[in-house]
ROMARTOR-197208 format. One line per field, with one value per residue (C-alpha): residue number from 1; residue in one letter; x, z, y. Coordinates in steps of 0.5 Angstrom, whole numbers, plus 2048, in hexadecimal, padded with zeros to 3 digits. Each point is the difference from the previous one (the first is absolute). Layout:
k [NUM:...]
r [a:...]
X [X:...]
Z [Z:...]
Y [Y:...]
This chain:
k [1:2:3:4:5:6:7:8:9:10:11:12:13:14:15:16:17:18:19:20:21:22:23:24:25:26:27:28:29:30:31:32:33:34:35:36:37:38:39:40:41:42:43:44:45:46:47:48:49:50:51:52:53:54:55:56:57:58:59:60:61:62:63:64:65:66:67:68:69:70:71:72:73:74:75:76:77:78:79:80:81:82:83:84:85:86:87:88:89:90:91:92:93:94:95:96:97:98:99:100:101:102:103:104:105:106:107:108:109:110:111:112:113:114:115:116:117:118:119:120:121:122:123:124:125:126:127:128:129:130:131:132:133:134:135:136:137:138:139:140:141:142:143:144:145:146:147:148:149:150:151:152:153:154:155:156:157:158:159:160:161:162:163:164:165:166:167:168:169:170:171:172:173:174:175:176:177:178:179:180:181:182:183:184:185:186:187:188:189:190:191:192:193:194:195:196:197:198:199:200:201:202:203:204:205:206:207:208:209:210:211:212:213:214:215:216:217:218:219:220:221:222:223:224:225:226:227:228:229:230:231:232:233:234:235:236:237:238:239:240:241:242:243:244:245:246:247:248:249:250:251:252:253:254:255:256:257:258:259:260:261:262:263:264:265:266:267:268:269:270:271:272:273:274:275:276:277:278:279:280:281:282:283:284:285:286:287:288:289:290:291:292:293:294:295:296:297:298:299:300:301:302:303:304:305:306:307:308:309:310:311:312:313:314:315:316:317:318:319:320:321:322:323:324:325:326:327:328:329:330:331:332:333:334:335:336:337:338:339:340:341:342:343:344:345:346:347:348:349:350:351:352:353:354:355:356:357:358:359:360:361:362:363:364:365:366:367:368:369:370:371:372:373:374:375:376:377:378:379:380:381:382:383:384:385:386:387:388:389:390:391:392:393:394:395:396:397:398:399:400:401:402:403:404:405:406:407:408:409:410:411:412:413:414:415:416:417:418:419:420:421:422:423:424:425:426:427:428:429:430:431:432:433:434:435:436:437:438:439:440:441:442:443:444:445:446:447:448:449:450:451:452:453:454:455:456:457:458:459:460:461:462:463:464:465:466:467:468:469:470:471:472:473:474:475:476:477:478:479:480:481:482:483:484:485:486:487:488:489:490:491:492:493:494:495:496:497:498:499:500:501:502:503:504:505:506:507:508:509:510:511:512:513:514:515:516:517:518:519:520:521:522:523:524:525:526:527:528:529:530:531:532:533:534:535:536:537:538:539:540:541:542:543:544:545:546:547:548:549:550:551:552:553:554:555:556:557:558:559:560:561:562:563:564:565:566:567:568:569:570:571:572:573:574:575:576:577:578:579:580:581:582:583:584:585:586:587:588:589:590:591:592:593:594:595:596:597:598:599:600:601:602:603:604:605:606:607:608:609:610:611:612:613:614:615:616:617:618:619:620:621:622:623:624:625:626:627:628:629:630:631:632:633:634:635:636:637:638:639:640:641:642:643:644:645:646:647:648:649:650:651:652:653:654:655:656:657:658:659:660:661:662:663:664:665:666:667:668:669:670:671:672:673:674:675:676:677:678:679:680:681:682:683:684:685:686:687:688:689:690:691:692:693:694:695:696:697:698:699:700:701:702:703:704:705:706:707:708:709:710:711:712:713:714:715:716:717:718:719:720:721:722:723:724:725:726:727:728:729:730:731:732:733:734:735:736:737:738:739:740:741:742:743:744:745:746:747:748:749:750:751:752:753:754:755:756:757:758:759:760:761:762:763:764:765:766:767:768:769:770:771:772:773:774:775:776:777:778:779:780:781:782:783:784:785:786]
r [m:a:s:h:m:g:d:g:a:k:e:e:f:l:r:d:f:g:e:h:y:g:y:p:n:g:p:k:s:i:d:q:i:r:a:t:e:f:k:r:l:q:f:q:d:l:v:y:l:d:h:a:g:a:t:l:y:s:d:l:q:m:e:s:v:f:n:d:l:t:n:n:v:y:g:n:p:h:s:q:s:d:s:s:s:a:t:l:d:i:v:k:n:a:r:l:q:v:l:d:y:c:n:a:s:p:k:e:y:t:c:i:f:t:s:g:a:t:a:a:l:k:l:v:g:e:a:f:p:w:n:y:s:s:s:f:m:y:t:m:e:n:h:n:s:v:l:g:i:r:e:y:a:l:g:h:g:a:q:a:i:a:v:d:i:d:e:d:i:h:p:g:m:t:g:e:t:l:s:s:k:m:s:l:h:q:v:q:r:r:n:v:a:e:s:l:e:g:e:p:t:g:d:v:y:n:l:f:a:f:p:s:e:c:n:f:s:g:l:r:f:g:l:d:l:v:n:i:i:k:e:d:s:s:k:i:l:g:i:s:s:v:c:k:n:g:q:w:m:v:l:i:d:a:a:k:g:c:a:t:m:p:p:d:l:s:k:y:p:a:d:f:v:a:v:s:f:y:k:l:f:g:y:p:t:g:l:g:a:l:i:v:r:n:d:a:a:s:l:l:k:k:t:y:f:s:g:g:t:v:n:a:s:i:a:d:i:d:f:v:k:r:r:e:g:i:e:e:m:f:e:d:g:t:v:s:f:l:s:i:v:s:i:r:h:g:f:k:i:l:s:s:l:t:v:s:a:i:s:r:h:v:a:s:l:a:f:y:t:r:k:m:l:l:a:m:r:h:g:n:g:s:s:v:c:i:l:y:g:h:h:n:s:k:k:l:q:h:e:m:g:p:i:i:s:f:n:l:k:r:p:d:g:s:w:y:g:y:r:e:v:e:k:l:a:s:l:s:n:i:q:l:r:t:g:c:f:c:n:p:g:a:c:a:k:y:l:g:l:s:h:l:d:l:i:s:n:t:e:a:g:h:v:c:w:d:d:h:d:i:i:n:g:k:p:v:g:a:v:r:v:s:f:g:y:m:s:t:y:e:d:a:k:k:f:v:d:f:v:g:s:s:f:v:s:p:q:n:h:i:d:h:g:n:q:m:k:g:l:t:y:d:r:q:w:v:l:k:s:p:t:g:e:i:l:t:q:k:k:v:p:e:m:g:f:v:s:t:l:i:d:l:s:q:g:i:l:f:v:e:s:p:r:c:k:e:r:l:q:i:t:l:e:s:n:v:y:e:d:a:i:e:d:i:e:l:y:g:q:r:y:e:v:y:s:y:d:n:e:t:n:a:w:f:s:e:a:i:g:r:t:c:s:l:l:r:y:s:r:f:n:q:d:f:m:l:k:k:i:k:g:a:a:t:c:r:d:m:k:n:k:l:n:f:a:n:e:a:q:f:l:l:v:s:e:e:s:v:c:d:l:n:r:r:l:s:s:d:v:q:k:g:i:s:g:k:a:m:v:q:v:s:a:s:r:f:r:p:n:l:v:v:s:g:g:r:p:y:a:e:d:g:w:r:y:i:r:i:g:n:k:h:f:s:s:l:g:g:c:n:r:c:q:i:i:n:l:a:l:n:s:g:q:v:q:k:s:n:e:p:l:a:t:l:a:s:y:r:r:v:k:g:k:i:l:f:g:i:l:l:k:h:a:t:i:d:g:e:q:q:q:g:a:d:s:w:l:h:v:g:q:d:i:h:p:d]
X [8B0:7FF:7FB:804:806:7FC:7FD:807:802:7FA:802:807:7FD:7FC:806:803:7FA:7FA:801:7FE:7FD:7F8:7FE:800:7FD:7FB:7F8:802:806:803:7FD:7F9:800:802:7FB:7FA:802:804:7FD:801:807:7FF:7FA:805:806:804:806:7FF:807:7FF:7FE:805:7FC:7F9:7FE:7F9:7FA:7FD:7F9:7FE:802:7FC:7FA:800:801:7FA:7FC:802:7FE:7F9:7FE:801:7FF:806:7FF:805:804:7FF:7F9:7FC:7FB:800:803:805:802:801:804:804:801:803:805:802:801:804:805:801:801:805:804:800:802:807:7FF:7FF:7FD:7FA:802:807:7FE:7FA:7FE:7FE:7FD:802:7FF:807:807:802:7FB:802:807:7FE:7FC:807:804:7FB:7FE:807:803:806:805:806:804:7FC:803:7FC:804:7FE:803:802:7FB:7FA:7F9:7FF:7FA:805:805:7FB:800:807:7FC:7FC:807:804:7FA:800:808:802:805:7FF:805:800:804:802:800:805:7FE:7F9:7FF:800:7FE:805:803:802:800:808:7FF:7FC:805:804:7FA:7FD:803:7FD:7FE:801:7FC:7FA:7FD:7FD:7FD:805:800:7F9:7FF:805:7FC:7FA:804:7FC:803:7FC:801:804:7FD:803:7FD:804:7FC:801:7FC:7FE:802:803:7FB:806:804:7FC:805:7FD:803:801:7FB:805:802:7FA:803:807:7FD:7FC:804:807:801:805:805:7FF:806:7FC:7FA:804:804:7FB:7FA:802:7FA:7F9:7FB:800:7FA:7FF:7FB:800:7FD:7FD:7FB:804:803:7F9:7FD:805:804:7FC:804:7FF:7FF:801:807:802:7FC:800:7FD:7FC:7FE:7FD:7FC:7FC:7FA:800:808:7FD:7FA:7FE:7FA:7FE:805:800:801:806:801:805:802:802:803:7FC:805:803:7F9:800:806:7FD:7FD:7FA:7FE:7FA:7F9:7FA:7FA:801:806:7FD:7FB:7FE:802:7FD:800:801:805:807:7FD:801:800:803:7FE:805:800:806:7FC:7FB:805:804:7FA:7FE:7F8:7FD:804:7FF:7FC:7FD:808:801:7FA:803:807:7FE:7FF:807:803:7FB:804:807:7FE:7FD:807:804:806:805:7FE:7FF:807:803:7FC:802:807:801:7FD:805:806:7FF:7FF:806:804:7FE:801:807:802:7FE:806:801:803:807:7FF:7FE:7FB:7F9:7FD:803:7FC:7FF:801:803:7FF:805:7FE:7FD:7FB:7FC:7F9:802:805:7FC:7F9:7FC:803:805:803:805:802:802:807:801:806:804:7FF:7FB:7FA:7F9:7FB:7FB:7FB:801:800:7F9:7FD:802:7FD:7FA:7FF:801:7FB:805:7FE:806:803:806:804:802:7F9:800:806:806:805:800:800:806:803:800:800:807:7FD:803:7FD:803:7FD:7F9:801:802:7FB:7FA:803:800:7F9:7FF:7FA:7FD:7FC:803:803:807:803:807:804:807:801:7FD:7F9:7FC:7FB:7FF:7FB:7FC:7FC:7FD:7FB:7FA:7FC:7FD:806:802:806:7FD:800:807:802:7FC:804:807:7FE:7FE:807:804:7FC:800:807:805:804:804:804:801:7FB:802:7FE:7FD:805:7F5:7FD:7FA:7FA:7FD:7FA:7FC:7FC:801:800:7FF:7FA:7FF:7FA:800:7FC:7FE:805:806:801:802:7FB:802:7FD:803:7FC:7FA:7FF:7FA:805:801:7F9:801:802:803:800:804:7FE:806:7FD:7FB:805:7FB:801:7F9:7FF:7FB:7FE:7FA:7FE:7FF:7FB:803:807:805:803:807:803:807:803:7FB:7FB:805:800:807:800:7FF:807:802:805:800:805:7FF:806:805:7FF:7FD:7FB:7FC:7F9:7FA:7F9:7F9:7F9:7FB:7FC:806:802:7F9:800:806:7FD:7FA:804:805:7FB:803:802:806:803:803:807:805:807:803:808:804:806:806:804:7FB:800:807:801:7FA:802:807:803:7F9:7FC:7FA:800:805:800:801:804:7F9:7FA:7FB:7FA:7FD:803:803:805:801:7FD:7FE:7FE:800:7FC:801:7F9:805:802:7F8:7FE:806:7FD:7F9:802:803:7FA:7FC:805:7FF:7F9:800:805:7FB:804:7FD:7FC:801:7FB:800:803:802:803:801:806:7FC:800:807:7FF:805:800:804:7FE:804:7FF:804:806:801:7FD:804:805:7FF:804:807:7FF:804:7FE:7FA:7FE:7F9:800:806:7FF:805:7FF:804:7FE:800:7FE:7FA:7FA:7FF:7F9:7FB:7F9:7FD:800:7FC:7FA:7FB:7FB:7FA:7F9:801:802:807:803:806:804:807:801:804:805:800:802:805:803:802:804:801:803:807:804:7FA:7FB:7FB:801:7FC:801:806:800:803:803:800:808:805:804:807:7FE:7FB:7F8:7FC:7FD:7FB:7F9:7FF:7FF:7FB:800:7FB:7FC:803:807:806:804:807:804:807]
Z [922:7F9:802:805:7FC:7FA:806:802:7F9:7FF:806:7FE:7F9:804:804:7FA:7FC:804:800:7F8:7FF:801:800:807:800:7FB:800:800:801:7FB:803:800:7F9:7FE:804:7FE:7F9:7FD:802:7FA:801:806:7FD:7FB:804:7FB:801:7FA:7FF:7F9:801:7FB:7FB:803:807:803:801:807:802:803:7F9:7FC:805:7FF:7F8:800:804:7FC:7FA:802:804:7FA:7F9:7FC:7F9:7FA:802:7F8:801:803:805:807:802:7FA:803:807:7FD:7FD:807:803:7FA:801:808:7FE:7FC:806:804:7FC:7FF:808:801:7FC:803:7FA:7FF:7FB:7FE:7FD:7FF:7FD:801:7F9:801:7FC:800:804:801:7FA:7FC:804:7FD:7F9:800:802:7FB:7FA:801:802:7FB:7FE:7FA:7FE:805:806:805:804:806:805:805:7FF:806:7FC:7FF:7F8:800:801:7FB:7FB:7FF:7FD:7FA:7FF:801:7FB:7FB:800:7FF:807:804:806:805:807:806:806:807:804:807:803:7FE:807:801:7FE:7FB:7F9:7F9:801:806:7FC:7FA:804:802:7F9:7FA:7F9:7FC:7F8:7FD:7FC:7F9:7FA:7FA:800:7F9:7FF:807:7FD:7FA:804:806:803:802:807:807:802:806:803:805:806:803:807:805:807:802:7FC:7FF:800:806:804:7FF:801:7FB:804:7FD:800:7FA:7FD:802:7FE:7F9:7FF:802:800:7FA:7FD:805:800:7FB:7FE:7FE:7FD:7FC:7FC:800:7FE:801:801:807:804:803:805:800:807:7FF:807:7FF:805:805:801:804:806:7FE:7FB:7FD:803:7FA:803:802:7FA:7FA:7FB:7F9:800:805:7FF:805:801:805:800:803:805:803:7FC:7FC:7FB:7FB:7F9:802:801:7FF:7FD:805:7FB:801:7FC:7FD:7FD:7FE:7FB:7FD:7FE:7F9:800:7F9:801:802:803:804:806:7FD:7FB:800:7F9:7FA:7F9:7FD:7F8:801:803:806:807:806:806:808:803:807:801:803:7FB:7FA:802:803:7FA:800:807:806:804:805:804:802:801:805:804:801:805:805:7FF:801:807:802:7FF:803:806:801:7FD:7FB:804:805:7FA:7FE:807:801:7F9:801:807:7FD:7FA:804:805:7FA:7FD:806:801:7F9:800:807:7FD:7FF:7FD:805:7FC:802:7F9:7FF:7FE:7FD:7FB:801:7FA:802:806:806:805:801:807:7FC:7FD:801:7FB:7FB:7FF:7FF:803:7FA:801:7FA:801:7FD:805:7FF:802:805:7FA:7FD:7FA:800:801:7FB:801:7FD:805:806:7FD:7FF:808:802:7FD:803:807:7FE:7FF:7FA:7FD:7F9:7FC:7FA:7FE:802:7F9:802:7FB:802:807:7FF:7FC:804:807:7FD:7FC:7F9:7FA:7F9:7FE:806:7FE:7F9:801:805:7FB:7FA:805:800:807:800:806:804:7FE:804:7FE:807:7FF:7FA:7FF:808:801:802:7FB:805:808:805:803:806:801:806:800:806:802:801:806:804:800:7F8:800:805:7FD:7F9:804:803:7F9:7FD:806:800:7F9:7FE:805:801:806:7FB:7F8:7FC:7FC:7FA:7FE:7FC:7CF:804:803:800:807:800:7FA:7FE:806:800:7F9:800:803:800:7FD:801:7FB:802:7FE:808:801:806:806:806:805:7FC:7FE:806:7FC:7FC:806:7FF:7F9:800:7FA:7FF:7FA:7FC:7FC:7FD:7FD:7FF:804:805:804:804:805:805:805:7FC:7F9:7FF:7FB:800:7FB:7FB:7FD:7FB:801:7F9:7FD:802:7FF:7FB:7FD:7FB:806:803:805:804:808:805:807:805:7FC:7FA:7F9:7FE:7FA:801:7FD:801:801:7FD:803:803:804:802:803:804:804:800:804:804:803:800:7FB:7F8:7FE:7FB:800:7FD:7FF:800:7FA:801:803:7FE:804:7FD:802:807:801:7FD:804:807:800:807:804:7FE:804:7FD:803:7FB:7F9:7FC:800:7FC:806:7FC:804:807:803:804:7FF:7FD:806:807:806:807:805:804:807:7FF:7FF:806:804:7FD:802:807:801:7FD:805:806:7FF:800:807:803:7FE:7FC:7FE:7F9:7FF:7FD:7FF:7F9:7FE:7F9:7FB:7FC:7FA:803:7FD:7F9:800:7FA:805:807:804:807:805:803:805:7FF:7FB:7FF:7F8:802:800:7FA:7FA:7FB:801:7FC:7FE:7FD:7FA:800:803:802:803:805:7FE:808:804:7FC:803:802:7FF:802:7FB:805:805:7FB:802:7FB:803:7FE:7FA:804:801:807:802:806:802:801:7FF:7FD:807:804:7FB:800:807:7FF:7F9:7FE:7FC:7FD:7FF:7FD:804:7FE:7FF:7FC:7FB:7F8:7FC:7F9:7FC:801:7FB:801:7FD:7FC:7FC:801:802:7FA:7FF:800:807:801:806:807:804:807:805:7FE:805:801:800:803:7FD]
Y [94B:802:805:803:800:804:805:801:802:804:804:801:803:805:802:802:802:801:808:7FF:7FA:7FF:807:801:807:7FE:7FE:7F9:7FC:7FB:7FA:803:802:7F9:7FD:804:803:7FA:7FA:7FC:800:7FC:7FC:7FE:7FF:805:804:805:804:803:807:802:7FD:801:802:7FD:804:800:7FD:807:803:7FC:800:808:7FF:7FB:805:806:7FD:7FD:806:805:801:802:802:801:807:802:801:805:7FD:801:7F9:801:807:7FD:7FB:806:803:7FA:7FF:807:7FF:7F9:804:805:7FA:7FD:806:801:7F9:803:807:803:807:800:806:7FD:7F9:7FC:7F9:7FC:7F9:7FA:7F9:7FF:802:7FD:804:806:7FF:7FE:807:804:7FC:801:807:803:805:7FC:802:7FE:804:7FD:7FB:7FB:7FE:7FB:7FC:7F9:7FE:801:7FC:7FE:805:806:7FC:800:808:7FF:7FD:807:804:7FC:800:807:800:802:7FD:7FB:7FF:7FB:803:7FD:804:7FD:803:803:807:804:807:805:7FC:804:7FF:800:7FB:7FB:800:7FB:7FC:7FF:7FC:7FF:7FA:801:805:7FD:803:7FE:803:805:802:801:804:805:801:803:803:805:807:801:7FE:7FA:7FC:7FA:7FB:7FC:7FA:7FD:7FC:802:7F9:7FB:7FA:7FB:802:805:805:807:805:807:805:806:7FD:803:807:7FE:7FE:806:806:7FD:7FB:805:7FE:7F9:7FE:7F9:804:806:7FC:7FC:805:807:804:800:800:7FA:7FD:7FB:7FA:7FC:7F9:800:7F9:7FD:805:804:7FA:802:807:804:805:807:804:807:7FE:7FC:803:7FB:801:7F9:7FB:7F9:7FD:7F9:7FF:7F9:800:805:7FD:7FA:802:803:7FC:803:807:805:807:805:806:805:807:805:803:7FA:7FD:806:7FE:7F9:7FE:7FD:7FD:7FB:803:7FD:801:804:803:805:806:7FF:7FC:7FF:7F9:802:805:801:804:7FF:805:7FC:802:804:7FD:7FB:7FA:801:800:7FA:7FB:7FD:7FE:7FF:7FF:7FA:804:7FA:7FE:807:801:7FA:803:804:7FA:7FE:807:800:7F9:803:807:7FC:7FD:806:7FE:802:7FA:7FC:801:7FF:7F9:7FD:802:7FD:7F9:801:802:7FA:7FB:803:7FF:7F9:7FE:803:7FC:7F9:7FB:7F9:7FB:801:808:802:805:7FE:807:805:806:806:807:804:7FC:803:807:802:804:7FA:803:806:7FD:7F9:7FF:7FA:7FB:7FB:7FC:7FB:7F9:7FA:7FC:7F9:7FE:7FE:807:7FE:804:7FE:801:806:7FB:7FB:805:803:7F8:7FF:806:7FF:7F9:804:805:805:805:803:802:7FE:802:807:803:804:804:7FD:806:7FF:7F8:800:805:7FC:7F9:802:7FE:803:802:7F9:7FC:803:7FF:7F9:7FF:802:7FC:7FA:801:804:805:803:7FC:7F9:7FB:801:803:7FE:800:7FF:800:807:802:804:803:800:7FF:806:801:806:803:804:804:7FA:7FB:7FE:7FD:7F9:801:801:7FB:7FB:802:800:7F9:7FD:802:7FD:7FA:7FF:803:800:7F9:7FE:7FC:800:7FD:7F9:7FF:7F9:7FD:7FB:7FB:7FD:804:7FD:7FD:7FF:806:803:808:800:805:807:805:807:806:805:804:7FB:7FF:7F9:7FE:7FC:7FD:806:805:7FC:7FB:7FD:7FC:7FB:7FE:7FD:7F9:7FB:7F9:7FD:7FA:7FD:7FB:805:805:805:805:801:806:802:806:800:807:7FC:7FB:7FC:7FD:802:7FC:802:7FB:800:7FF:805:805:806:805:7FE:806:805:800:806:802:801:802:7FC:7FF:804:7FB:801:7FA:7FF:7FD:7FE:803:7FC:801:805:7FA:7FE:807:801:7FA:803:807:7FD:7FC:805:806:804:801:7FC:7FB:7FA:7FF:7FA:7FF:7FF:802:805:805:7FE:805:806:7FD:800:807:803:7FD:800:7FE:802:7FA:7FD:7FA:7FB:7FB:804:7FA:7FC:801:802:801:806:7FE:806:7FC:7F9:7F9:7FD:802:7FB:801:7FB:7FE:800:807:802:7FC:804:806:7FE:7FF:807:803:7FC:802:807:800:7FC:805:805:804:807:800:7F8:7FC:7F9:7FE:7FA:7FE:7FB:7FE:803:807:800:7FE:7FB:7FB:7FB:7FE:7FB:7FD:7FD:802:806:807:804:7FB:802:806:7FC:7FC:802:7FA:7FB:7FA:7FE:7F9:801:807:805:807:806:805:807:802:802:803:808:801:806:802:7FB:7FA:805:7FF:7FA:7FE:7FE:7FF:804:806:803:801:803:801:800:7F9:7FC:805:803:7FA:7FE:807:7FE:7FA:7FF:807:7FF:806:804:7FA:7FC:7F9:7FA:7FA:7FF:801:7FB:7FF:7F9:7FE:7FD:7FA:800:807:7FC:802:7F9:7FD:7FA:7FE:800:808:7FF:802:7FB:802:7FB:800:801:806:7FF:807:801]
């Protein structure tokens, strides 16, 4: 029945998009391409949806590259040998191929190879003829690599202005018309006094930069913007009000847009275009290109010279004669000629399918996915998905690239964190990207983040690629899926089904409803790398092989590892260098720590397979903690001294809950669920310090207070689980799978968290901390909930 329904859904998709989907007039259908050229995706049961980050290379492409490199001898193109001359010819042909891809005449344009699109953009910034009268104007939707050009402009005394363009540019639009569509942000300038002193009297050049396709939203900018800026900028009120004179030049960041709609430079004669090859066809990485108009290249100011860029130089006097060829002048050193040799095999793939067919293919998948996401509703009728960009137009294949950026909402209107979406997607073998995608302007624009929001978030500790996805109730990034020429309907359908099964609720979710430090000596030690990073088992799984035993009668901590011949002994009341106190920051708190001798550090370095040093807790600075964290602390028990604990003093796990989980794991294998291998876990996989037995599975979820002997504890709620529980340590090897987290995610997910076990803190009676000689918990003691 499920198979029939799936076929029906695809038939409906093909009725709507069959004319454009799957290369119906191409040499191979999409199903043939996937079956023969991307077998690794099927083998790994992987759905890859991060083509805006890097698309995939094909088996056929890499076979061609391998055969080429193993059957030919390619030499340094700066040499004069036959193999070098042959290489030089191929490099020249590669330049022409890049120009042809963007319909750029070799009489008007030159292809400069760089180490990537970022290097191409950097080249423009550092060589552009800035002066105090210059302006650098750029759309808010720009990658950091474009924003970085601002540093060169401001450093030379020029002004920088970000702009918003409300609607897409269309043919026939004039500068006067654009005036009503463009709004300028504040003018940025620095070094005004210094710049005025040496103010040049020559020509003034300004630079306008925009992406052909926004890598955050997928919005495509109309390329008529090139002609309007270059020819009609004086009539654009926003520009003319801040830029009184000078010639405008245009830079297009086509790193993303080139894959499906390369700019036609015969119609839209931009001065500079940045290209990335791994975004076109996956391989090679570390290679990009700057397509530059020859007349614009003559204005660039090159300072540095290197091998390959000079006709002659003299070592002991100030004499250098530079080469006159544009590519020779700007390609420092030997180009990456083996990578350049390889791009023709990538272009061959694109040519066989045609860029127009690729564009129609990916547009059909993006349109279908947007449509399905926008249609999703919770049981109470509220929308599930908020999409960013223009999604109501009937001409989406022209206005929108194959990118979908969005966030998800719960039935009560609160946000799912994008990191939760990414984590669950990974468990379903779906590869996507989250965050701001190095595009802070688009991120702030679409998410409605003010300058105050952004600064406050940064002061609260939020940085790129961290786990803070919701701050003060607002998402600080988004989820992005993007399609490539080899993407299929099945990829899109699996993703849509994943969102539906994981985030659409038929009803509202219901949440579960200077003191003791916890267990003696618990979490008083950390390992630090030579760079100052505090090591965790998530980053260094080998730490899990280290085992400990404390002999209180001797006052000794015994430490063992299968990688070390000798057992390490650490005296609990000494062994540290008390004079060697240093500060570290961990979990938003500042700690003072003691260090150990070289012998102890060498033992731990051998145990985990990397250089490290052992540190021991001394005390922590609570004032620093409160100022740093403000209201966004990850620690739920901030009032108690937790040593190096990041959430609570105690973690309790029930054996009955573990048994229920194991039954579910076994059941999935018995049902023959694809990709499921037999996995069974013990309570120790969850790293608790209290294990209880008896009662019903998950009864602990409802415990507010418990008593063990004469000690009382209050619950801080469920423990949120991460990928660390998927690491199994067997016979000295670290084995990683998707379990048990994937199974837990299917039935233990609450408010964006996958919960298993509960966190506890030692409770007080009548406002007093319990004191007394009996400060022990004993194995076998009864547990009395509530």
